[in-house]
C-alpha positions in Angstrom: -45.8 -14.4 -6.9 -43.2 -16.7 -8.4 -44.1 -20.1 -9.6 -42.9 -23.1 -7.5 -40.0 -25.1 -8.9 -41.1 -27.9 -11.1 -39.3 -30.6 -13.1 -40.4 -33.3 -15.4 -41.7 -36.6 -14.0 -41.4 -39.5 -16.5 -43.5 -42.6 -16.6 -44.2 -45.4 -19.0 -46.3 -44.7 -22.1 -46.1 -41.0 -21.4 -46.5 -38.8 -24.6 -43.9 -36.0 -24.6 -44.1 -32.8 -26.7 -41.7 -30.1 -27.6 -42.4 -28.0 -24.5 -41.7 -30.9 -22.2 -38.1 -31.2 -23.5 -37.7 -27.4 -23.4 -38.9 -27.4 -19.7 -36.5 -30.2 -18.9 -33.6 -28.2 -20.4 -34.7 -25.0 -18.7 -34.9 -26.7 -15.3 -31.2 -27.8 -15.4 -30.1 -24.6 -17.1 -31.7 -22.4 -14.4 -30.4 -24.5 -11.5 -26.9 -24.3 -12.9 -27.2 -20.5 -13.4 -28.6 -20.0 -10.0 -25.6 -21.8 -8.5 -23.2 -19.6 -10.6 -25.1 -16.4 -9.7 -25.5 -17.0 -6.0 -22.1 -18.5 -5.2 -19.8 -16.6 -7.7 -19.2 -13.0 -8.6 -19.3 -11.9 -12.2 -15.9 -12.0 -14.0 -13.3 -14.0 -15.8 -12.9 -17.6 -14.6 -10.2 -18.7 -17.0 -8.2 -17.4 -20.0 -9.6 -14.5 -22.1 -6.2 -12.8 -22.0 -5.4 -10.1 -24.5 -1.6 -10.3 -25.2 0.4 -7.3 -26.3 0.0 -7.1 -30.1 3.0 -6.8 -32.4 4.4 -3.3 -33.0 2.3 -1.3 -35.5 -0.7 -3.6 -35.2 -4.3 -2.3 -35.4 -5.8 -5.5 -34.1 -5.9 -7.4 -30.8 -6.4 -11.1 -30.1 -8.6 -12.4 -27.3 -7.5 -15.8 -26.1 -10.0 -18.6 -25.5 -11.5 -18.7 -22.0 -14.6 -18.7 -19.7 -16.4 -15.9 -17.8 -19.6 -15.5 -15.8 -22.0 -12.7 -15.9 -24.4 -11.4 -13.2 -27.2 -13.8 -14.4 -24.9 -16.8 -13.8 -24.6 -17.4 -17.5 -21.3 -19.1 -18.6 -19.6 -17.1 -21.4 -17.4 -19.6 -23.2 -15.0 -18.4 -26.0 -13.9 -21.7 -27.5 -11.1 -20.3 -29.7 -8.9 -17.3 -30.0 -10.5 -14.4 -31.9 -9.2 -11.2 -33.4 -10.8 -7.8 -33.1 -10.0 -5.1 -35.6 -9.9 -1.6 -34.1 -8.9 0.3 -37.3 -12.3 1.8 -37.8 -12.2 3.9 -34.6 -10.9 7.5 -34.5 -7.2 7.9 -34.2 -5.7 8.0 -30.7 -9.0 6.8 -29.2 -8.8 4.3 -26.4 -11.1 1.3 -26.7 -12.7 -1.0 -24.1 -12.7 -4.6 -25.0 -15.5 -6.7 -23.4 -17.3 -10.0 -23.7 -21.0 -10.8 -23.2 -23.2 -13.9 -23.3 -25.1 -14.5 -26.6 -26.9 -17.5 -28.1 -28.4 -18.3 -31.5 -30.2 -21.1 -33.3 -27.9 -23.2 -35.6 -27.7 -26.5 -37.3 -30.8 -26.7 -39.6 -32.6 -30.0 -39.7 -31.7 -32.3 -42.5 -34.9 -34.3 -42.2 -37.1 -34.3 -45.3 -40.1 -32.0 -44.9 -38.8 -30.7 -41.6 -37.8 -27.0 -41.1 -36.1 -25.6 -38.1 -32.7 -25.5 -36.3 -31.7 -28.4 -34.2 -29.2 -26.6 -31.8 -28.7 -23.5 -29.6 -25.1 -22.3 -30.0 -23.8 -20.3 -27.1 -21.4 -18.1 -29.0 -20.3 -15.0 -27.0 -20.3 -11.5 -28.3 -16.9 -9.7 -28.3 -17.3 -5.9 -28.3 -15.1 -2.9 -28.8 -16.7 0.0 -26.9 -15.8 3.7 -26.7 -15.4 5.1 -23.1 -17.9 7.6 -21.8 -16.9 11.3 -21.8 -15.5 10.8 -18.3 -13.4 7.9 -19.5 -15.6 5.1 -17.8 -16.8 1.8 -19.2 -20.1 2.6 -21.0 -22.1 -0.6 -20.1 -22.9 -2.7 -17.0 -19.6 -4.3 -16.2 -21.4 -7.2 -14.5 -23.2 -8.1 -17.7 -20.5 -7.2 -20.2 -17.2 -8.4 -18.7 -14.3 -6.0 -19.2 -11.2 -7.8 -20.7 -8.9 -4.8 -21.2 -8.6 -1.3 -22.6 -6.6 -0.8 -25.8 -4.7 2.5 -25.8 -3.8 3.6 -29.4 -1.4 6.0 -31.0 -3.0 7.0 -34.2 -4.7 3.8 -35.5 -2.1 1.5 -33.9 -2.4 -0.2 -30.6 0.3 1.1 -28.3 -0.4 -0.5 -24.9 -3.0 -2.9 -23.3 -4.4 -1.6 -20.0 -5.5 -4.6 -17.9 -6.2 -2.8 -14.6 -10.0 -3.1 -15.0 -10.1 -6.8 -15.7 -12.6 -8.4 -13.3 -11.8 -11.9 -12.1 -14.7 -14.1 -11.0 -14.8 -14.7 -7.3 -16.7 -16.5 -4.6 -19.9 -15.3 -2.8 -20.5 -16.7 0.7 -20.8 -16.2 4.4 -19.1 -18.7 6.6 -16.1 -20.3 4.8 -14.3 -23.3 6.1 -11.0 -24.1 4.5 -7.7 -25.8 5.4 -5.6 -23.0 4.0 -5.8 -20.0 1.7 -3.3 -19.3 -1.1 -3.0 -15.9 -2.7 -2.0 -16.3 -6.3 -1.0 -14.0 -9.1 -0.1 -15.0 -12.6 2.7 -12.4 -12.7 4.3 -13.9 -9.6 6.1 -17.3 -9.5 4.1 -19.9 -7.6 6.8 -20.5 -4.9 6.4 -16.8 -3.9 2.6 -16.8 -3.4 1.4 -16.0 0.1 -0.5 -18.6 2.2 -2.7 -18.6 5.3 -3.2 -21.6 7.4 -4.4 -22.6 10.9 -1.2 -23.8 12.7 -2.7 -24.3 16.2 -5.7 -23.4 18.3 -6.8 -19.9 17.4 -3.4 -19.3 15.7 -3.4 -18.3 12.0 0.0 -18.1 10.3 0.9 -16.2 7.1 4.0 -16.6 5.1 4.8 -13.3 3.4 4.2 -9.6 3.9 0.9 -7.8 4.6 0.1 -4.3 3.4 -2.9 -2.5 4.8 -4.5 0.6 3.2 -6.6 1.9 6.1 -6.8 1.5 9.9 -5.8 -1.6 11.9 -7.5 -2.2 15.2 -5.8 -4.8 17.5 -7.3 -6.0 20.8 -4.6 -8.5 21.5 -0.8 -8.3 21.5 1.4 -7.5 18.6 4.6 -9.5 18.6 7.7 -9.2 16.5 9.9 -6.4 15.3 9.3 -3.0 13.7 11.3 -2.1 10.6 13.9 0.6 11.1 12.4 4.1 10.9 8.8 2.9 10.7 7.6 4.8 13.8 8.1 8.4 13.1 6.5 11.6 14.2 4.0 11.3 11.3 3.0 7.8 12.3 2.3 8.8 15.9 -0.7 11.1 16.4 -0.5 13.8 19.0 -0.9 12.4 22.6 -0.7 8.8 21.1 1.9 7.6 23.6 0.1 8.0 27.0 0.8 6.7 30.5 -2.0 4.0 30.2 -0.6 2.8 26.9 2.7 1.7 28.4 2.5 -1.2 30.9 4.4 -0.9 34.1 8.0 -2.1 33.6 7.5 -2.3 29.8 10.5 -0.1 29.0 13.5 -1.7 30.6 17.2 -1.9 29.8 16.7 -5.1 27.7 14.1 -3.4 25.5 16.4 -0.5 24.6 19.4 -1.6 22.5 22.8 0.1 23.1 22.9 3.6 21.7 19.2 3.4 20.8 18.3 6.8 22.2 20.4 9.3 20.4 20.0 13.0 20.0 18.7 12.5 16.5 15.8 10.4 17.8 14.5 13.2 20.1 13.2 16.4 18.5 14.3 19.7 19.9 12.0 20.7 22.7 10.3 17.2 22.8 11.2 16.5 26.5 9.2 19.1 28.5 8.3 19.4 32.2 4.7 18.3 31.5 5.8 15.2 29.6 7.4 13.7 32.7 5.1 12.8 35.6 5.9 13.9 39.1 8.5 11.5 40.6 8.7 9.8 37.1 12.5 9.7 37.2 13.9 8.4 40.4 17.2 6.8 41.4 15.9 3.2 40.7 15.2 4.1 37.1 18.8 5.2 36.3 21.6 2.6 36.5 24.8 3.6 38.3 27.2 5.4 36.0 24.5 5.8 33.2 24.8 9.6 32.9 28.5 10.1 32.3 30.6 12.7 30.6 30.2 11.0 27.2 26.4 10.8 27.5 26.0 14.6 28.0 26.8 16.7 25.0 28.9 19.8 25.6 26.8 22.7 26.9 23.7 20.5 27.2 23.1 21.3 30.8 22.3 25.0 30.9 20.7 27.2 33.5 17.5 27.5 31.4 17.2 23.7 31.2 16.9 23.3 35.0 13.7 24.7 36.5 14.0 26.8 39.7 14.3 24.7 42.8 14.2 21.4 40.7 17.5 20.1 42.2 16.9 20.4 45.9 18.5 18.5 48.8 15.6 16.0 49.0 16.4 14.9 45.4 19.8 13.6 46.5 20.5 10.3 48.1 21.8 10.0 51.7 25.4 9.7 50.8 25.3 12.7 48.5 23.5 14.7 51.1 26.2 13.9 53.7 28.8 14.9 51.2 26.9 18.1 50.5 26.5 18.7 54.3 30.3 18.3 54.7 30.8 20.8 51.8 28.5 23.3 53.4 30.3 22.8 56.8 33.6 23.4 55.0 32.1 26.5 53.3 31.0 27.8 56.7 34.4 27.2 58.2 36.1 28.9 55.3 33.8 31.9 55.6 34.7 32.0 59.4 38.4 31.9 58.6 37.9 34.6 55.9 36.2 36.8 58.5 39.0 36.2 61.0 41.6 37.0 58.4 39.8 40.2 57.5 39.7 41.2 61.2 43.5 40.7 61.4 44.0 42.7 58.2 41.9 45.5 59.6 43.8 45.4 62.9 47.2 45.5 61.2 46.0 48.3 59.0 45.0 50.3 62.1 48.4 49.8 63.8 50.3 51.0 60.7 48.1 54.1 60.6 48.9 54.8 64.3 52.6 54.4 63.9 52.9 56.7 60.9 51.0 59.5 62.8 
């Protein structure tokens, strides 16, 4: 069972010993480290950059800065410091890390008194070989990765900063006026920001990239970039009847010439894709399907199912015209029959005369 938290209580004429002062320091140190450990993630808080060294250099420089480890200890590098990598095998990449360390310093100058008067918190800078699989060999939350130095021979060729860990915030509910996403490699006026602009309305200035799935229960408004919705982006059966609201696709939603032959794959429009009575007269504006809209040879016998264009599919005016055409066809057939009878009669008379 852990001991309860205690701190020194002072009163007049109290006699204080060494352990009392140590306990006083430990109380404040531990409270401070608990704050760091519980409310911050391990990593670099400021500085500790490793600039690209001059060409041909075998050394790197770690700039002054501050980091936190997983115990909440502040790792403070007060001044820039060099690390010589020349002793490592040629072409070997080297991890560069920083860790907390402290030591006794400043010996007492009092006569007859021995002992150091200070604890100096001087961090440990380490150059570490990767594991056989190329990973960092220590606990990255205790020894904070600053960079990896890639070497050509004994010379540093490039500095890999991809594994640098930046200290963050640990918490649950977070209440802020706005959030700014910063990056030291991006100019400040191009940083992205989030803010609450109205009731239940969060605005973001900038672009958002998502590596994974996005589930939306509300409405997505705005525009889609050209070519963003392709056959790869739509899973099979993704566009279903219930996904499209009644009246959602109207003339205003389709820009002129939006539906071209390039946009529809060969064989994409099949009988089963169009619901019964899905295309009626009200859905097609007058004059929409003209000579220019139909490509040459696009309407073939195989494209029209048997009995698909019947009389009931035509409007009243067209049916009347069709009835008139059929009547004319019947009259023409009658006339043709009568003409044939006359021809037969004349042929018979000519045969009789000649005999």
